N, C-alpha and C positions, 0 to 999 in steps of 0.2 A: 857323586858317581852312581849310575843306575846299577840296580841289583843285579841285572843280567849282563853287566860288564865284568863282574868279578867272579872269582871261584867261590861260589856259595859254600861248596862242600868243605873247603878249607876253613872259611870262616865259622861255619857250624862246629867243626872239630875244635877250633880255637876257643870258642865261647863255652862250649859244654866240656871240652877236655877230651884228649886223646883216648884215654881209658874210659870207653862209653859206659855210662850208667845204665843199669837195668831199669831204672825208675821210668814207667810210662810217660810221665809229663815231660821228662828231659828228652825222651826219644821222640815224642810228639813235636817238640819244639825243634829238634834237629832235622826231622823229616820236612817240616814246614820250610825251614831256612834252605834245606838242600833243594827243595822243589821250586825255589826262586821267589818266595813271598817274604817280603822285608818285615811284616808285622802280622801279629795274629789277626788284626782287623782285617787286613787286605785279603788274607786267606778265607776268612769266614765271609766276606763280601763276594769273592770269587766263586764260591760254591753254594751261597744261600744259607750257610750255617747260622743259627743264633750267635752272635758274637760274643755275648756275655758268657754263654755256655761254653764256647770253645776256649775262651780265655781261662775259664776256671779249670778246664782239662789240661790246658798247656801250662798253667801255673801250679798244678798239683793241689789246688784248693778243693777240687772235686774229682772223683774217680770217674773212669768211663768203662763201658762193658765192651765185650768182644764185637757186638753188632756195630757199635760207634767206631771201634778200632777198624773194622773191616771198611766202613765208610771213609774214615780218614786215610787208611792205607790205599784205597783205590784212587783217592785224589793225589795222594803225594808219591805213589808208586813205590810203597813199601809194603812187607807183609803185616798182616794184622797181628799175627802171633809175636813178631818183632816188637811192635808198638807196645804190646802188653807186657814185655820184659823178658821174652824168651830169646836164647841164642846170644851171640857176642856181638860184635860191632854191626854197624848198619850194612845191609846188603848192597851190593854195587847197583845203583840205579842207571838205567839206560840214558846215554847222552841224548839230550833233546836240542833240536836245532834252535838257534838264537837268531834274532835280527841283528845284522851287523850294520855298523855306521859306515857313512860314505868314506871315512879315511881307511877303511879296511879293503878298499877296492870293490870291484865288480864280483858278482857271484850270484848263485841261484839258491834259493831256500825252497825245499820240497814241502808243500802244505798238505794236509790230509783233506781229501775230497769227500764229502759226505752227501747222502740222498736225504733231504728234509722233508721229502714227501709223505714219509710215514716213520713213526717210531715204535720200536719194541719195548715200550715202557710209557711213562706219562710225559716223556719228551723233555724232562727237565735237566737230563744228563746228557752229555755228548756221547756217552758209550751206548745210548739207546738208538743210535742211528747207524746204519750201514755204511761202512767205509767203502768207498768205490775207487780207491788208488790214491795216487799222488799227483799233485801238479807243481811244476817249478814257477817260482815268482823271483823277480829281481830283489835283491836284498835291500837295495836303497829304496825301491818302491814301497816295501813293506814297512821301512822305517818312517817313511813320509805319512802313510796313512794310518799307522798306529805305533803306539809305544809299548804294547804289550809283547811279551816273548813270543816267538813264531809258533811254538807249539799250542799256543792259544788262539791261534788263527787257522780257520778252515775254509774251504772253497765249497760252494754248492751252486745250483742252478736256480734262477728265479722260477716262481710258480705262478702260472695262469696270467691273466691279464688285469687283475685287480689293481695294480700299481702304475698301469700305464698313465702318462707317457714317461714317468720317472723310471720305471723298470719295465722291461718287456719280458714276455714269457721265455724262459731259458737263457736270459742274461746270466752271465757269470757274476757272482758275488763273493766278497770275502767278509766273513762274519768274525768280529772279535768277541769270543766267548768269555773273556775276561769281563767284559760289559754285558752282565746278565741281570742287574738289577734295575728296576723300572724307577729311576731317580731323576730322570730328565723326559719332558715331553716332546713332542714333534721330531722324534727320532725314528728311523726305519729298523725294525726289529725283525730277526729271524724267530719263529716261535712255534710252538705247538698249540694250536687253538681247538679246544675240545677234542683232542687227539688227532687233529689233522695238521699237516705242515702248513705254514703260512709265512708271508713276508708282508708285514703291515706297519702303519704307523699307530701309536697308541696315544689316547689322550684322557684327561681326567674325566670321571663321571662321579656319581653318586657313591657313597660310602661302600667299600667292598666290591665296587665294579669298576670297570674300565671301558672307555670307548675304542672300538677297533676301527681305524680309518683307513679307507682306501683312496688312493689318488685318482683313481678312474672315477669320473663323476656320474657314470651310469650305475655304479655299484653303491648302494646305500650303506652308510656306517651301521655298526651294531654295538649295543652296549651289553657286555657279558660280565659274568663273575669273575673276579680276579682268580679264583680256584680253577678256571677253566683255561687259564693263559700259563703256559709254561715257556719262558724265554730261553732260547739257545744262546743269543748273543745280538749285538748290534751290527747292522750292515755298515761296513766302513769303506766300501769300495765296490764298484760294478763296471762292467764291461759289456758292451753291446756285441752280439754275434752278427756277422756279416754273411 
């Protein structure tokens, strides 16, 4: 059974206990489960955290400071002070939309729409981008294009003509922000490239660098440092404007 098909909040309480411990490690584990991540590894991969360090924090074999708690709290939507052991049981988390299966009938899921043209930050965090409202998508369509929970899918407009004919300027795209690690080549990625928004393919290059590939043959490919690339997520769907 998929993690987004069950009441993760109840699972977390059952695993850790209804009388919530003030131990930061236990609270971190509960916050991760409540946020819909089935393992420490999956959470670390989703946010680009060092997996070994995160596991130490969740297992209690290594403590974490308030700045780290703020980073985890922002990701899991809980207060950093609560993660550090203050207060009682977990604060109520906002309900997040989940992709429903076909058996649940028709319905619409409202996805966040962002402007990837520029970022207020390094572009590695979804919160760096301005939200421009919401757009409804068919729940069954979302289920077909991605297995990620709906709150990790965002809508944006394509940028420029560098990906023609695959993508045209201002084509609508859906970005799966859960897929934000460069572990497969020849995928189309939404990213911040040297501080500017882009939609590109990425390919292997020499150590510490990556090839930025445009489908438009008139635009040359570029070799850039991995440090200049901040992946928002993988483009999993597009639609042409008429």
